N, C-alpha and C positions, 0 to 999 in steps of 0.2 A: 645640353645647356652650354657646354664650352664652345660648340659650334656657332653660337649666337654672340660670342664676344666681339665687340666692335660695332654692334648694332647701334644706329643713331635714329632718334625719333624724327618724324617728318614735320612739315609745317603745321602749326596749330597744335603741337604736342601729340599729333596722331601717331599711334604705333600699332603694329599687328597684334601685339599682346592685348592692348586695350580693345581693339576690335573683336578679338576672340572672347574676351570677358564680357563685353557688351552683348554679344550674341548669346552668350551662355546664360546671362541673367535677364535678357530681354530689356536692356536699358541703354540707350544710345550715349548718355552722358559719360560713360566710361571710356569711350573711344578716344577722348582727348584728355583724360585725367592722369594724375600721377601714377606711374605704372610700375614702381618697384615691387609691389606685392602682387600685382597682376601677372608680372613675368614669372614669379615663383609658382603661382597657380597654373599657368600655362605649362611650365616645365614639369610639374608634378603630374599633370594630366598626360603628358607625352610619355612619362615613365610609368604610368599606371600606379601612382603612389598618392593619389589625391586623398584617400581616406586616412592616410597617415600624416600628410603634410597640411591639408586643408586648402580651401579655395576662398580667398579673401582679397579685397581691394583696400580695406580700411585696417591699418596696422594695429591699432589698439584692440580691435575685435579679434584679430588673429592671435595676439598674445594672450588674451583672455581665454581663447579656445584651448591653447596649450595648457594653461593653468587648470582648466576643468578636466582635462585628460590626465592630469597628474604627471605631465611631461615638461614641467617648467624647472629650470635650474640656473645657477650662477656660474657654472663651470662650462667652458667652451670645449667643443670636440668637433672633428670633421663631420660634415653632414648636418650640423645643427643650424637652425635659423637664428640669426643674431638681430636683436631689436635695439635701436638707438633712440636716445632723446638728446638732441643737439644742445639742449639747455642744461644737461647734466642731471636731470631728475631721475628718480628711481621708481616712479609709479608707472604702471603700464598705460595709464590714461594720457601720459604726455609723450608717448612714442611717436616719432616722426618718420622713421625709416627702417627698412629691413633688408638683410642680405643673407647669403649662405656662406657658412664657414668652410673654407677649402682646406686649411691647415692651421695649426697653432704653433707659434714660435715664442717661447717664454711668455712675456706679458703682452705680446702682440698677436693679432689674428690676421690671417690672409683670407680675403673674402672675394666672392663674385657678387656684384650689385648691379641693379638696373636703375635707370634714371639718376645716374651719378653725374656730377658736374652739369646737372640740368638736362643733358641730352644723351648720355652714353650708357651702354652696357659694358662694364669693364671690371678688371680686377683692382682690388684696393688692399692696402695694408693699414690696419687700424689699431689705435690704442683702445684700451678697454674702459677708460674713464667715462665715456659717453654711453656705455652699454647698460641697458636696463635689465636684460636677462636673455636666456637662450631657450628656444623651443626645440625639443628633441623628438624627431619623428620615430626613431627606433623604439622609444618608450611607449609612444602611442600604439605602435604595432604589437609590442609585448603585452600591453594591457588588453588590446582587442583580442589577441589570441587566447589569453587566459580566460577572458569573459566568454569567448566562444566555446572553450573547453568545458567551463562550468555549466553553460546552458545545455551542452550536448549530453552531460551526465545527469542533468536534472529533468530530462524529458519524462513526463508521466507515462505509465503503462497504458497503451492503447488497446482496449479489448477488441477481439474480433467481432465483426458484425453478426448480430443474432438473426437467425433465419426463423421466421414464423411458420409454424407447421399447422396452423388452424387451431382447433380446440384442443387444449391439452388434457391429458389424462392424469388422475391422481397417482398412477403408477410411474409417471415420468420422473418423480422425485427419487426413485430407487437408483436411477443411473447418474445422479448428481454426485460431485465430489464429496459433500458432507455426508451423504448416505453411505458411500463406499468407505469413507474413513470410519464412520460409526460401526459398520459391519466388521471391519478389520479389528477395531478395538475389542468388540464383543467376542470375536473368535480368539483373540489373544488371551482374554480373561478366562474363557472356558477351557482352553488347552492348558493354561497355567494351573487352574484348579484341579484338572484331572491328573496332571503330572504330580502335583503336590499330594493328592490323595493316594496315588500308587506308591510314592516314596515312603509314606507312613504305614503302608500295609493295609490300608482300608480303601475302599472304593466309595467315593462320595457320590451319591445320586442327587442331581440337581432337582430342585422342586419346581419342575415345569408345571404349567397349568393342568396338564393331563395326568401328572403324578401326584398332584396335591392331595392331602388327606381330606376325608369328608368332613363337612361341617356338622354342627350340632343339629341343623335342621334336616340333614340327610340321614336316612336309616338304611342299614345294610339289609339286603334281602334275606328273609328267613330261610334257613336251610330246608331242603325238601325232606319231608318225613317219609321214611320207608317202613312199611308195615310187613312184618314177617309172619306169615301164617303157619301154624303147625301142620305137619303133613298127616293127613288122615290115615289111620292104620288100614292096611289092606284086608279085605274080606276073605275069610277062608271058608272052606266047605264044611268044617267041623262045627257043630252047633255048640254054643256055650251052655254050661249047666245052669238050670234055673236056680235062683236063690231060694233058701228054705223059707217056708211059709211062716209068717209071724202069728203066734197064738192070739186069738181074739180075746179082747178084754171085755169082761162083763161089767156092766154098770149096775151098781146096787143103789136102789133109790133110798134116799135118806128118809128116816121116819120123821113124821111131822112133829114139830115141837122139840126135836132133839138136836138143835143146833149147838155146836160147841160153845161153851160160855166165852163171852168176850169181855175183856176188861174194859171197864168204863173209865174214861179219862175225865177227871174233874176239871172244869173250866176254872180259870184263875179267879173269876169274880164270884163263884158259888161258895156258900159256907160249908165248912167241913162237918 
């Protein structure tokens, strides 16, 4: 930038800075236009600082851009862009001219300005009564860095691409993280129950389906009945004595008409 001090516009207000800007925006009218802001855009591009300084030819738009970036202030500092209104107004809409603050001395600022005294690029010492405000490129950079840091930490988790292996099997779910987590929880519960039972001196048997008691519809199998037969006595060669003969009983025929008297029972309804 300082190497360009003493540059003078050519006939018809033509400048190399206007030519550069016209090529940049594809509009030939800027080749011979007021070039104070186009020089700043050219210098920022050479220093690779355009994203923090901006590229403008219209000074009110340039000031509004700094306001939107949160980099607008009333306090001068070296490296700031200073915006003037020669009528003494304080609105950005009345800005006529822009320069770069080189240093600050009390209430005066030392600047580098283009299109000064109508044709020159030169240094100037200015009072601040015509200043509308200052655009601060370093604040634009700080805001951009902070925004980039926030965006980098808010990137969503990108899942790995899923590979299709054709038709899935119902058993595939056993290898998924939820299934493994469930299995670990169940194992922890089982082990804790077993340890608790042993500490109390009892062994708790979990009621798994195969150890469950029979229901009322199920009947236990009848125990097998074992028949024990008495052992037959062994036969010996000695004959057993025959039992004594029983005397025959003689039947005495009863005489006719000599039946023992039977007591007759009077019926309740017969007279006595």
